[in-house]
C-alpha positions in Angstrom: 122.3 117.2 183.5 121.3 114.9 180.7 121.1 111.9 183.2 118.6 113.7 185.5 116.1 114.3 182.6 116.0 110.8 181.0 116.2 107.3 182.0 119.2 105.5 180.9 120.3 101.9 181.3 123.2 100.9 183.6 126.4 100.7 181.7 127.4 97.5 183.7 124.3 95.6 184.3 121.5 97.1 181.9 119.1 98.0 184.8 117.6 101.2 185.1 120.2 103.9 186.2 118.8 106.0 189.1 121.9 108.2 190.0 123.2 111.0 188.3 125.5 108.7 186.5 124.5 105.9 183.9 124.9 103.3 186.6 122.2 101.7 188.9 122.6 102.2 192.6 124.0 98.6 193.2 126.7 98.8 190.4 127.6 102.4 191.7 128.1 101.0 195.2 130.2 98.3 194.0 132.8 100.5 192.4 136.2 100.0 194.3 136.5 102.7 196.8 140.0 103.6 198.2 140.3 102.5 201.9 142.4 104.9 204.1 144.4 106.6 201.2 147.5 108.4 202.1 146.9 112.1 201.8 150.1 112.6 199.8 150.2 109.8 197.2 146.8 108.3 197.7 148.0 104.7 198.1 146.0 102.6 200.7 147.7 101.9 203.9 147.0 100.5 207.3 148.3 103.5 209.5 146.1 105.9 211.2 143.4 107.6 209.2 144.8 110.7 207.6 148.4 109.8 208.2 151.2 109.5 205.5 152.0 106.0 204.3 155.4 104.5 205.0 156.7 105.2 201.7 155.9 109.1 201.8 157.3 109.2 205.3 160.6 107.7 204.2 160.9 108.9 200.5 157.9 111.3 199.7 157.1 112.0 196.0 157.8 115.5 194.5 154.0 116.2 193.9 152.3 117.5 197.2 148.9 115.9 197.0 147.2 113.1 195.0 143.4 113.1 194.5 142.0 109.8 193.5 138.4 109.1 192.6 138.5 105.2 192.9 140.7 102.2 193.2 142.2 100.5 190.0 140.5 97.3 190.6 137.4 95.2 189.2 135.3 96.4 187.6 136.9 99.8 186.9 140.1 98.4 185.6 138.2 96.5 182.9 136.1 99.5 181.9 139.0 101.7 181.5 140.7 99.1 179.3 137.7 99.0 177.1 137.6 102.6 176.8 141.3 103.2 175.9 141.9 100.0 173.8 138.6 99.1 172.5 137.1 102.5 171.6 134.0 102.0 173.8 133.5 105.8 174.0 130.2 105.5 176.2 132.4 105.1 179.2 133.9 108.6 178.8 131.2 110.6 180.3 130.9 108.3 183.2 134.5 108.6 184.0 134.4 112.3 183.8 131.5 112.5 186.2 133.2 110.1 188.6 136.3 112.1 188.7 134.4 115.5 188.9 132.7 114.3 192.0 136.0 113.6 193.7 137.8 116.6 192.2 135.1 119.1 193.4 134.8 117.5 196.8 138.7 117.8 197.5 139.0 121.3 196.1 136.2 122.4 198.4 138.7 121.7 201.3 141.8 123.1 199.7 143.3 125.9 197.6 142.6 125.1 194.0 145.3 125.1 191.5 145.9 127.9 189.0 145.9 125.7 186.2 145.6 121.9 185.0 147.8 120.0 182.8 146.9 116.6 181.2 149.7 113.9 181.2 150.8 113.8 177.6 151.0 110.8 175.3 153.9 110.6 172.8 152.7 111.2 169.3 153.2 107.6 168.2 150.9 106.4 170.9 148.3 109.2 170.3 148.1 108.0 166.6 147.6 104.4 167.7 144.9 105.2 170.4 143.1 108.1 168.6 142.8 110.2 171.6 144.6 111.1 175.0 142.1 109.9 177.8 144.0 112.0 180.3 143.3 115.2 178.2 139.6 114.3 177.9 139.3 114.1 181.6 141.3 117.4 182.1 139.2 119.3 179.6 136.0 118.2 181.4 137.4 119.4 184.8 138.5 122.7 183.3 135.0 123.4 181.8 133.2 122.6 185.0 135.5 124.2 187.4 136.8 127.1 185.4 140.3 126.4 186.0 142.3 127.0 182.9 143.8 124.0 181.1 147.4 124.5 179.7 147.7 122.6 176.5 149.9 121.9 175.0 152.5 122.8 177.5 154.3 119.5 178.6 155.1 117.2 175.7 156.3 113.6 175.6 159.5 113.8 173.4 160.7 110.4 173.8 158.6 107.1 173.0 159.0 104.9 176.1 158.2 101.3 176.5 155.0 100.4 178.6 155.7 100.7 182.3 153.8 97.4 183.0 156.2 94.7 184.5 158.9 97.1 185.3 160.1 97.7 189.0 159.8 101.3 190.3 163.6 101.9 189.7 163.1 100.7 186.1 160.1 102.9 185.7 162.0 106.0 186.7 164.9 105.1 184.6 162.5 104.5 181.7 160.9 107.9 182.0 164.1 110.1 182.5 164.2 112.8 179.9 160.9 111.6 178.3 159.2 114.9 178.9 159.7 118.5 177.4 158.1 121.8 178.5 157.1 124.5 176.2 158.0 127.8 177.9 157.0 130.0 179.5 155.4 128.5 182.6 152.3 130.7 183.2 151.4 129.5 186.6 153.1 128.4 189.9 150.4 126.0 191.4 149.7 123.3 188.9 147.6 120.1 188.9 148.4 117.2 186.7 145.5 115.1 185.4 145.8 111.4 184.5 143.3 108.5 184.1 145.4 106.0 186.2 148.3 106.4 188.7 150.2 103.2 189.3 153.7 103.6 190.7 153.5 107.3 190.3 156.7 107.5 188.3 155.2 109.3 185.4 153.6 112.1 187.4 156.7 112.4 189.6 158.9 112.9 186.6 156.5 115.7 185.1 156.5 117.2 188.6 160.3 117.2 188.5 160.4 119.1 185.2 157.7 121.6 186.3 159.5 122.4 189.6 162.8 122.9 187.8 161.0 125.4 185.5 159.7 127.5 188.2 156.5 126.0 189.6 156.3 126.0 193.4 153.6 123.3 193.9 152.4 120.5 191.8 149.3 118.3 192.7 147.8 115.2 191.0 144.3 114.2 190.1 143.5 110.8 188.8 140.4 108.6 188.1 142.0 105.5 189.5 144.9 104.8 191.8 146.5 101.3 192.5 145.6 100.2 195.9 148.5 98.3 197.7 148.2 98.3 201.4 151.4 98.5 203.2 152.1 98.5 206.9 152.5 102.0 208.1 
C-alpha cells in the first residue's frame, strides 16, 4: 500500500500519519464508532448486544443486513461534505480504506453477495456534482474483493428533492417510483453500496425494486450510518 511506503501528513491535523490510512493514531481513534448497532439496519440502540432494534422488531426494512463503517457524526460528517460538495478529492482514498476495513471484516463472517450495486444519482445531480460518491466506493470494493459491480443496472429516473428535513413517511413518498432497473437481473444476492444511510428510505426503495425483479436477498454497505439510540 502507498501509505505503508511513505510518510504522509494526517488529513485532519497535519501530524505524521502512522496507520495504513492518511490519519494519525489520535485522529483515527477519534472517528465516530457505532455503539451497539442493530445487526439488520445498523442503527445504534440500547437493547442487548447483537439484538434487533425496536424498529426492526416492529417493522423491519426490506434489506436483510446493513454494514456500516462509522457513525455519521463529527468529524466524518464534515469530511464527507467537503468531499461531495467542495471537491476535496483527497478524502476519497481515505473513505475507501475505511469502508474496505469494515466490509472485509463483515464478509469474513457471512456469505458474500454475488454482486455490488452503487446507489445511483439522477443525471442532473450527477452533472452538478461531477461524480457519484457511492459508485467510487463500490468500484473500490469490487476491485479489492473481486465481487462484480453491476453498473449501470439501477438508474434514478426521477429527480427528487433532497431528503433532508423530511419525515420518514415523506421520504418514502418522495422516492416512490424514482428508480428503474435495466433488465435482466444477473444475480440473486446483491449488496447496495452508498456513502451515507440516514433514514434508510433510499436503500429500502431500491431493495423493493430488486426483490420485485427477482433478487432473493439484498444487503447494504455504507461508509456512515446515522446513529440515533432508541430504547429497545
